[in-house]
C-alpha positions, 0 to 999 in steps of 0.5 A: 754593602750587599744585602746579607743572605742569612740573618740570625734573628735573635728574640724571634718570638718577642713582640718586635721579632714576631713582626720582623719574622713576617716582613723581613723576608720580603727584603730577601733575607733567610732568617735563622730564628733563635729564642730561649725555646724553639718556636713551635710553628717554625722548624729549624728554629733554635732555643738558646739562652744567650747568657748561659749557653756554652761557647760552642753552642753559641758559635754553632748558632752564629756560624754561616750567618752574614749578619745578626738582627739582636732583638733578644733580652729583657724588655722591661724593667727587672732585677739588676741581676736578671738584667745583667744575665740576660741583656748584658752577659747575653749580648756580650756573649753574642758579640763574642760568638760573632767575633769568633765566627767572622760576622762583620755586621750586627743590628742591635735593639737598643732603646729610647730608655737609654735617654729616658730621663731626657726632658720632653722637648718644648713645642718648637724646640730642637728634636733630640739628637743621638749625641745627647747625654745618655740618661737611663731611666731604669736598669733596662735602660742602662743595659742598652746603654752598655750594649751601645758601648760594647758595640763601639768597643767591638768596632774599634777592637775587632772591626765588627760594625754595629747599628744601635737602634734605639727603638721607640715603640714598635706596634701595629698602631700607637696606644697612648698619647706618649707613643704618638712622638715614638711610634715605629710602625712594623713596616718602617721598622723593617725598612729601618733594620733593612737599611741598618743591615745594608748601609756601607761603612757604618762603623758603629752608628746610633739611630732613633727608630721611629716613623715620620711622626708629626710629633716626633721628639728626636732626630731621625738624621743618622737613621736617614743617612743609612738610607732609611726613608720612614713612610708612616706617621702616628697622626691619624691615631692622634684625635682618638687617643687624645680624646681618650687620654688628654694631652700630655702634661709635662708638670706630671713626672711620668710625663716630663721625660722621654721614658714616660712612666718608666721613670716613675713606675716602670713595668716589671718583667715578666708581664 
């Protein structure tokens, strides 16, 4: 599939969205930016609530886009009602607009919290595959699991291709010992999203989104099959983080599972 010319970037004001606004244009994309409110420093950006906007507003936002990078939504835990509105209804409304306007490729920001209650693999054990049973750790993780199923439905029913990226932690650098195993550098994030936007015949493909970390917990085979070649590794940050926080202790409930403290005391939205 040739590189899309215009990509609708939802959640453009969020953490990952802000990073991708800076990095993806170098791959040749023209980004159409969308968030709840127009971005003050981005003339022409769109202010749209995906969950409540009327269908014509959404179709207008999508119209003419070659692909959608869907990063919008609540990214921490909240009440089921708020998650239902922002993450479930909002994602469904976006797919409906994509279907109506003939957009054939979506890259969906899923999350590691889809499999949050999966035990951390022991040293030397196989990495966690994308086919592992889903074990959401929160309503947030549950909404991302729904998004993956929605993507599968729209592929089977309407032929809209999606790459669902189970993002680990996309920050300039890892900030915890847990992140050493699931960190995705911003540069590798842009590489992965570019691969997801351009790979051919993806149908609905689920991938984990991480750098090539020495301490990696999950299997990047399906991501590499898209043409993704991660270049970064969290290991240079390991000594300082371990000295500060200590090694992970799998006997502790908040350190025994992939979802970390989301399994015990998840951070609440808004911050």
